[in-house]
N, C-alpha and C positions, 0 to 999 in steps of 0.2 A: 371575437372568436379566436383570433390569432393569439391573443393574450392567454386564453385558457389552454391552447395547445402548447404554448411555450412553458407555461407553469407546470403542466402535466409532464411534458418532456423533461424539464428540469428536475421534477420530482423522481422520475424514473432513473435519470442519470445519477442523481444524488443517492438513490437507494442502491443501485448497482455499485456505485463507487464506495458506499459505506460497507456493503458486504465484501467487496474486493479488498478494502483496507483491512478488515478483520481477517480475511483469509490470508493475505500477505503477511500479516503480523504473526499468525500462528504456524504458517507453513515452514517446514524445516529445509526447504530447497532454495535457500538464498545463494549458497555457493555449492557447486556440484563438482565432483572429481572429473578431471580432464584426461582423455586418452589420446596422447600425442606421441610423436617420435617412434612410431612403429610398435607402440605398446598395445598388443592385441589381447592381453590378459584382462578380461573384464569380469573377473570373479567377484570383485567387490566394487560397489559404488558408494561413495561417501557424500553425504549431504550435511551441510552446515547451515543452521538457522540462527534466529535470535535467541531461542530458548533451549535448543537441543541440537545434538549431533546424531545422525543416523547412519547406519551401515546396512546396505542391501546386498545380500549374497545371492548371486545368480537370479535376482528378481523373485526369489522364493521366500527367503527369510529376511525380515527387517528387524533390526535392533536399534532402538533409540535410547539415548541417555540424556537427561537434563543436565545442564551445567551444574557442577557441584557447588561452586561458591560464586556469589555475586561479586565479591571483592577481587576474585582472581581473573575476572573478565577484562579484556582490554577496554580502555576508556571509550573508543568509538562505538563499540558494541553496546556499552551501557547507555550512551547517548542515543543510539538508534532505537534501543528498546523504549526509552522514555519518549522519544518523538513519536514512535508508532503507537504507543499506548495513549498518548495525548490525542493523536489523530483519530484513533478509534472512538474515544469518548466525544471528541468534537464533531465527528461525522454523525454520531447518533443524535447529538443535540441539534445539529444543523438540519438533519432529516426531520426531526420532530417539529422544529420551528417552521420548516417549509410546509409540512402537512397542515399545521395550524393556519399558516398564512394563506395557503391555497383554499382551505376549507372556508375560512371567513371571508375571503375575497368573493366567493360565489354566493355566500349567504347575505352579506350586507353590502349595500351600495352607497349608503349615506356617509359613513365615516371611513373614507378611503385613506386618510393620512396615517392612522394607526396601523392599518393593514399594510400599507406600502413600507412603513418603517420595519414591520415584522418581516416582510419579504426581503427587504434590503439586508437586514441582519442575517437572515438565512443565507443569502448570497455571499455576503462577506465571510461568514463562517465556512461555507463550502470552499471558497477560494483559499482561505487560510488552511483548511484541512488538506486540500490538494497540494499546497506548498509543503506542509509538514510531512506528507507521504513522499513527495518527490525528493526531499533532501536525503534521507537515509538510503532510499532505493538507488538513486543516481550516484551517491557517494560510494556505495558498495559496488555498483556496476563499474564505476571508474577504477576502483582499486583492483577489481578482478582483472579487468582488461590490462591495466598497467603491469600487474604481476605476471600475467600470461605471456606478455611480450618481453619481460625482463629476463635477460640471459643469466642473471645472478640467482634467480629463484630456481631451486631444483625441480626437475620434472614431476616427481611425485607430489610436490606441494602446489602445483599449478591447478587452478580451479576454473570452471566455466560459469557463465551466468545461469542461475537456477530459475525455475518456473515462478517462484515467489516474486522475483524482480519484475518479470513481465506482467504479472498480476498487479503489482504495485504501480507500474507505469500506466497501465490502462486505467486503474482506479483513480490515479491522480489526474489523468486527462479528463475522465468523466466528472470528477468532483470540480475541477476548474471550469469545465463547460457548464455544469449546473450552476455554479456560482456566477458565471458571466451571464447566464440567462436570467437569474433572479436579480442581479444588479442592474440589468438593462431596463427593468420596469420603471 
């Protein structure tokens, strides 16, 4: 019975982590404009994401623009895009493997070797997906924090951690937890 509960819990964690990974990938709030040093003018809020920049004016009007050229992007952003896209695809594959593994674990009791290999593969894939999400999210967060406290960076260019980073961290934690649950079988 505890085995079934762990498998279902791992499936739920993996599903939520998969949705969170997709959300973090498409959200434009990776880097958000910071209001510091007595700057009380909050007419515009700037969001920077993996795919687009957005400007919100007084919270009423939102203008988003996709990046014009892939070749003009900084290399870390290109790498973060690739890692997050791979993580989305791998999370979907992991989730589907976990569904099949859980489904056949409860249907067949005689050939448990093939099923346990399937569950283990889903667990390893979930762990790998969590690590793939954690790398760009943490790297971006570290860069934002470093630039925020760097006195050489002008105040208008300072950014804060955006909502997509928090979604990414939670998704990575859920994916790693799901992977650990499936690997423990």
